[in-house]
N, C-alpha and C positions, 0 to 999 in steps of 0.2 A: 528437734525432728522434723525431717522434710515432709510437706503436705502434697507435694506434686506426685500424683498418682499416674503411673504409666501402664498402658496396656502390654498384652504380649509382643502384638506388632511394633509398638514402640521401643520396647525393651531388648528383644532380640539383636537388632543391627548394633546396638551398644556395647553387648557381650560378644558381638561379631561371630554370633550363631544363628541357626535358621529356628522358626518359630516351633517346629518339631523337637529340636534339641533342648529348648527352653522349656518345653512341655514336659519333656522326660527328667529335667533337673528338678521339676516343681513335682513330680511324681515320686522322684526318689528322695525328696526331702533335702536336696541340697542346696536349694535357694529359697530365702522367705518371700512371702508374699501376703497380701490382703485379699480376701474372696468377698466378694460383694455380687450376691446372686449367683450366677454361672462364670462371672468374670474374675480373672486373676489380674490383680493389681499390684506394680511395685513402687516401693520409695526409691530414692536415691540411696539410703540407708541399707535398704535390702541389697542393692547392687553392689555397691561398697563392701559389705561384709561378706557376699560371696566371692568378690573379687581378691579380698584378703585371705579367704580359707584356701583359694585354689593358687596362690603364689607358690611357685617352685623354685628352689634354690638353686643356683648355679652349679654347675657339676666340675668336676677338677680337669684341668686342660690335659690332653693326651692321652685320655682315655676313650675317647670317642662317645661318652655319655655313658659308658658302661660301668657298673659297679665292681 
């Protein structure tokens, strides 16, 4: 398990989202974190788990992404 803890400010660019969006993901329970005092901290495992869950399968060719 990774012990390198990253702040919201450090994690948001890795996920290519804003700090506000990352805070929304935290409130929605969509990303794991550690809380120390008032700080939300993330490990590489938290980030990887989140990215694995949001992986979207490719759509079929020719339907423009519509089902």
